[in-house]
N, C-alpha and C positions, 0 to 999 in steps of 0.2 A: 504493500499499500504506500502511495506517495503522500507524505504528510507535509503540509505547508505550515511554516512557523513564521508568524508575524511579529517580529521583534521591533515594537514600536514605542513611541514616546507619547504618553497622554498627559493632558492638563486636568487637574482636579476641578470638577464642576463645569468644564467646557464640553457639554454633552454634544453639541452640534459639531464642533471641530473634531472631537474624538470619533464620533460616528462616521464623519466624512473620511477621515484618514483610514479608519478600519475598513470601510467598504472598498475604497480604492486599493488598498493593500490586498484585500481578499480577491478582488478581480485580477490583480497581478499574479497572485499565487495560483489561481485557477488557470490562467493563461499559460503558466509554466508547467501545468499538468498535475497540480495537487488534487488529490481525491478526498482529502479531509484536512481542514484548516484549523489552526489553533491561534488564539490571541491571548494576551496575558491576563492574569488575575485582576478583577475589578477594573478592567480597562475602560469601560464605558464611563464610569464616574471618576477614575483616576485613584491612585493609591499613594498614601493613606488618606482617606477623607476625614478621619477623626470625627469630631463632634458635629460635622455637617450631617453625619448619619442620624443625628437626633432631630433633623428638620424634616417634617413630612413632605414638604414641597421638593426637597432634594431627592428623596426616595421616589416620589412620583415622577420627576424628571428622568431619573435613572431607568425606571420601568418603561417610560414612554420612548426613551432612546433605544432600549432593547427591542420593543415592538417595531419601531421604525426601521431599525437595522434588519430585523427579520424579513421585512417586506422586500428588501433588496438582495436577498440571498436566494440563489438558485438551487440546482440539483446537488452541487457540492456542499456538504455540511460545513458550517462554521461554528466552532466552540469558543465562547468568550465569557470573561468574567463579569459579573454584575452583582448588585445587591438585591436579594429577594426578600419578600415578606415571609415571616414564619407564622404559619397558621396554627401551630401546635401550642397549647398552653398547659401548664405554666412554662415560661422560658423567655429568652430574649426575643424582641420583636422582629429581628432581622437575621438573615443568613448571608454568609459569604458564599456565593453560588457561581455555578457555571451553567450556561445554557447551550444546547445544540440547536442551531437554526438551519432550516432547510425548506425549500419550496415556499418561501414567504411566511413560514410559521416557526414557532417555537415548539420543537418536537420532543425535547427531553431536558431534564434539569437534574443537577446533583449539587450537593452542599459540601462545604469544607468540614472535615471531621476534627482536625487538630488545630486549636486556636491558640497561637503563641501569645504569651503574656510576659515576656522577658525583654530586656534591653529596650529597644524602641517600640516594641509591639504591645498592643493593648486590645487585642481583638475580642477577648472575653467581655470587655466593656459594652460591646455592641451586638455581638452575634451569638446565636445558638449553634452549638456544635451538631453535626449530623451524627446520628446514633448507628447508622448502617450505611453501607455502600453496595452498589451492584454495577456490573458491567453494562455498557451501552452496546446494543447489537446493531452493527452496520454492515450491510452487504454480507451477511452470514458470519461476520467476525466479531468477537467480543472484545470491546475496547475498555480498558480500565482508565477512566478519566479522574484525575486527582487535582486538588488545588493546593499549590505551594507546599506548605508545611506537612501536608499529608504524606509527602515522600521523604521527609526528613527524620524518620524514626526507625531506621533499619537497625536491628539489634546487633548485627555483626559488624557495624561500622562505628557506632557510638558507644564509648565506654560507659556513659551514663545516659539512659534514655529519659526523656521528659514525659512521655505519655505511655499508657498502658496498652494502647492499640497501635496496630500497624495497618493502615488502610490498604497499602499495596499488597500485603500478604492476603488480606481478606479478599481482594479482587482476584488475585491469582488463584486462590482456593475455589473461586466461583467460575473459573475457566477463562479469565481474561488472557488474551493472546498478545496484546500490546499494552503498554502503560504510557499514558499521555498525561503531561503535567503542565498546567498553566500557572505562571508564577509571577510574583512581584517581589523578588528577593533582593533587598538592598545590599550594597557592596561595602566591604571594607578590605583593607589590604590582605591579599592572599585568599579571599573568600572564593574567587572564581576557581582556584585550584581545589579547595576543599569541596566545593559543590560538584565539580566534575568527578573527583575521586569517589564521592558518595554515590552519585548517580551510576557510575560504572559498577560499583559494588552491588547496587540494587539489581541492575540488569544481569550481571553475572550470577548472582545468587539465585535470582528467580528464573534465570534462563529464558529471558523475555526481552524483545526489542523495546526501546524506551525513547521517547522524545519529550523534551521540555522546552517551552517557550518562555523567555523571561523578559520582563519589562526593561526598557532602557530609558534613561533621562533622569531628571532630578526634580524632586518636589520638596521645597523648604530645605531642611538639612540633609535629607536622604538622597543618595545617589544610587541609581540602578544601572548595572553594567551590561545588561544583555547577556552575551555569551551563551545564547541558546544552543541546545545540544541534541544531537540524535546518536543513538548507540544501538549496535546489534545485540543479539542475545548472548554474546560472549563478553559484552561490556566494551567492545572496541568502538572507537570513534568513527562515526560516519560523516558527521558534520558538526562544525562549531561556529557559532555566530561571532560577528565582530564584538569588540568591547567598546562600550560608550558611543555607539552609533546605531541608527536604525538599519534594519536589514530584513529582507524577505528570503527565507530559505525554503526550498522544496526538496525533500529527501525521501528516497526509496528505502523503506525499512525492511524489505524482504531479505532473508538471511543469505541469499546467494550473492548479494552485492558485495564486492570486495572493498574493505575499508580504505585501501590505498587510493581508490577512486576519489575519495573525499578528503585527501590531504591528511592522512592519519598522523603524520609527523608535525603538524602545525603546533607551534609553541606559543605560549602567552608572551607578550612583550615584557621587557625588564620592569622591575618594581617602580622605578622612577617614571618611566613612560606611562604606566598605568595610573600612578597617583596624579601625574600632570594632566592626563586626559580626564580623569575623574573630576578634578578641581575645576578645570576649564568648563566642562559640561555643567557642573554645579553653578558656576557663575552665570553662564549663558542662560540656563533655564530659569534661575531665580529672577534675573533681571527681566527677561522677556515675558515670563509667565505673570510677573507683577505689573506688566504694562509699560515697562521702561525700555529705553534703547541704549542708554549711555551710563557710564559710571565716573566717579571722581574719587581721587585718593591723594593723601599726602605723600610726597616723595622726600624722604629724609636723607637719601644717599646711602642708607643701609641696606642690608641683604633682604630683610623682610618685605619692605615696601617694594623693592625691586622685583622680587618674585611675584608679588601680587599684581604688579603692573604688567609683567610678562604674561601671567595667566589671563588677566582681563583683556589684553590685546589679542591673545589667542582665541578667547571666547567670543569677543564682540567686534573685533577689528580695531586697529590702533586709532582710527578716526573717532571712535566712540569712547575713548579713554582720555580723561583730563587729569594730568598730574600737576600737583601744586607743591612747590617748596616754600616753607614758611620759616625762614631763619630768624634766630634771635642772637643775643650776645654770646651764647656758648656754642653756637653752630660753627663748625670748622669750615674753612674754604674748600677743603677736600669733599666734604659732604655735599656742598652745593654743586661742585664740578661733577661729582659722581652722579647726582640726580639729573643734571643736564645731559650728561653723556648717555644715561639710560634712556631718557626721553628721545634723544636723537637716534639712538640705535633702533628704538621701537617705532619711531615716527609718530609719537602721540603729541597732543597739545601739552604745552608745558608753560607754566607761569611761576614767577617768583613774587611772593607777597609776604614781605617782612612783618613780623609781629612785634618787633622791638618797640615801636612807638606806642602801641596799645599796652604792652607789658609795662612800660614806664608809667603810663597813666594809671594802671591798676595798682602798681606799687605805691604811687603817690596817694591814691585813694585810701590805701590800707596803712599808710605810714604811721599815723598816730596810734591806731588801735593795735598795731604790731610792735610798737615801740618797747624796748626792753626785752624782747623775745629773741631766741636764737633762730637764725635762718635755717629752714629745713624743707621738708617736702611740700609745705604749704605754698612757698614761693616757687618751687620747682614745678609744681603741678599747674600753676597759673598758666605757664607757657603751653602745656599740653592742652589745657582747656581752651585757650585762645585759638589754638589750631583747630580744635573741634568746632568752635564757633565759626571760624572762617570757612571750613569745609561745608558746614551746614547752610551757611548763607549762599554759597555758590550752588549747593544742591537745590535750594529753594528757587534760586533765580533761573537756573538753566535746566531744571528737571532731570538731573542726573543723580542716580543713587550713590551714596557714599559707601565705599568699601573700607573696613578696618583692616589693619595690617599686623595685628598681634598674633603670635604663634602660641602653641599649646603650652610650651614651657613657661612663658610669661603669664598666660591666663591661669595656669595652675597655681603659681605662687603669688599671684596678685601684683606682679610687676607690670602694672598697667594703671591707667588713670580713668576713673569714672568720669563721664561727661567730657573726657578729653580724647585720648587716642582710642578709647573704646566707642566713641561716637560712630554710628554708621548703620546701615541696613543689613549688611551681610559681612560675616567674618570668614573669608575663604580659607585661611591657614590656621584657624584656631584649633584644629585637631592635628596639627603637624608639629612635632617636636623640633626644637632649634637644630639639633644635629641632622634631622631629616631635611630641614631647610637648606643646609649646606650641601647635602647630597643632591637635592633637586637643582640648586643653582649651578652646580658643576655639570649636571646633566644638561641643563638648558644651554650651557656654553660648550657643549661637546664638539660642535663643528666650528663655531666662531664666537667671539666675545659679544654677548648681548648684555649680560649683567657685568658692569665694570669689575675689573679684577680687584680693585681696592675695596669695593663694597663687600667682597667675599673675604679678603685677606685681613682687613683691619679689625681690631677688637671691637665688638659691638658696644654701642653706647646710646643712651637716651639723649645725651647732650643737654641736660638740664642744669648742670653745674660744672665748674671748671674741672677738666681732665677726668671726667666720669667715665667709667666702664661698667658693663653689666656685672662683672666679677667682683666689683666693690661690694655688691649686695648678695651675690649668688655664688654657689660653687661652679666649677667649670661645667660647661653644658654636658659634656660626656657623663659626668657624675650625676648631675641634676636629672638628666633625662632618664638615666637608668633607674634612679630612685623613683621618679614619677611614674615610670612604666610599671614598676612593682606595686606602688601604692594605689594609683589611679586606675590603671588598666587591668592589672592582675589581682587587685584587692588583697595584696599581701600585708601582713602586720609589720610594725616597726621591727620587731625582733627577727622576722623572717628576712627582711631587707638587710639588716645588719649582718645576719648570718651569711649573706652573699658577699661580704667583704667590705662593706661601707662603714665609715666611722659613725658611731651611735650619735655623736653630737650633731653631725651633719644630717643624718636621717631625721633626728628629732626636729631640727630647725626647718627642714624642707616640709615635713608633714604638718608642722604647726602652721606654716605659711599657707599650705593648701587648705587647711581647715578654716583658718581665719579669713580667707578670701572668698568664701562661698557667696557672700552677699554681693560681691562684685559680679561674679559669674551669672547670678540670677538676673542681672540687669543688662547682660551682654547681648549683642546681636546674634542672630542664628548663625551657628557654625557648621560648615560642610563637614559631614562625618565620613572619615576614612579609616578609623581604628575600631577595634571590637568595642571599645568603651570611650565614648567622647563626652565632653561637657555638653549638657543640653538635655534633650528630651529623654535620653536613655539613662541618665544618671540622676537619681532623685535623692538629694541630700538636704535635710532641713537647714535653713539658715540659723534660726534661733534654737540652738541646741548646745549642750555642754559635755557631750561624750568626747573624751580624749583617750586614745590608746595609751597604755602604759609605756614609759620610756624603756 
């Protein structure tokens, strides 16, 4: 059977555009010989719709979109994800569902059985889980249709299973001959490899061909990588979709097809390439799906703002990126020249707007009330906040979204200024550790110098006081990031981190900084998620709390 995989990018709530894209892609797949076509999980409404699911008019629009789509489907069936009403009570009012459309009608429905409630997922808040599954019979063949998480509970792959049921095994026990999975599986670094390894294990263990279509695109913090896949009954790769791009695949799942026909040796790109593509996609979709065309950001001459500018230019085109240098008394000439060179290398609009005159005026205003006190971060942060004011004024005037340029290391320990450098609509690199920033910058410069050499080589500094460097307040980034990875991402205790060879006093200081900075992160711009545990929707720590791990 030839399966069409529609690896597409949908916008939450844009039912007309989603439906138009779906029908056009379906027609292309049919023209390429597809006999059965798959579209991603909840494609018609977009994923994840979150509390829009609590709006009756949203659910009605979703059902109307499904009915309208069905009218445009011919003899080749289309399976697509949507939100269905749950008629069974007691229970949640909705189902995360898949419908098979054919001959202008909805001919079959099934519901998601396993509802994830970890990390960024909260599906049990909205949906009722299916209590049973059964194959769909098409042209005499029994197809096991599953929805995303339903395929993620293989007992031979996962050391610890989250669910008591395995819908795939239930379908195979009922005679399913092919497993089909419609998915909206968000990406983090390495997940494409884990997902493929898991799917290969399922196909091999069950001795059954398998195809999965995965959503691509970004919705708020979440990035979906695509990488749709088709496997034979031995778990060998028949086809692999592109990463971070829309694609239509038509794949013959018959066992006699040789895997080499479909580029069995295809490899995933390097880590830096994947992260760069993911972040650029995240910026592009966030800006455009929010109804904007351009962005603005501060260019300090440092590596963080340089990388964000490169990503923005890749995402939107350099003509839609406005870089602003805002020097004050502690800004070095090298920082200005590095910012200017970066803008020239990228071809983006660049302006220099000094904040020193306004800084002087604010210092004068506070002179009497600050009299007799020691100069500290109060004066330093005025500069950062004046830069935030400047960027927001330009944003209001020219209708460009402000991008923040703080990285995950800074966000973790609070090395950032509320209402200053944290001002903005999106934080593209707030889930990227500083050490990873350096790796990405060198990857960007792999063929030619785009990010100035000095931006990479010089000691990082906020330049808010004379001769300041980040390491005045923080341990070396190699040490800091390793501790943060243990504490934030892997949930290790202080003692476990110390046991890995780090000084107890350093670990204690870093962990305290993380805990004390929670109030800042609660007010931060949405951060594009690329790690297994990012600050934001997947990490829920109270602000007003006094739990402190023992030193």
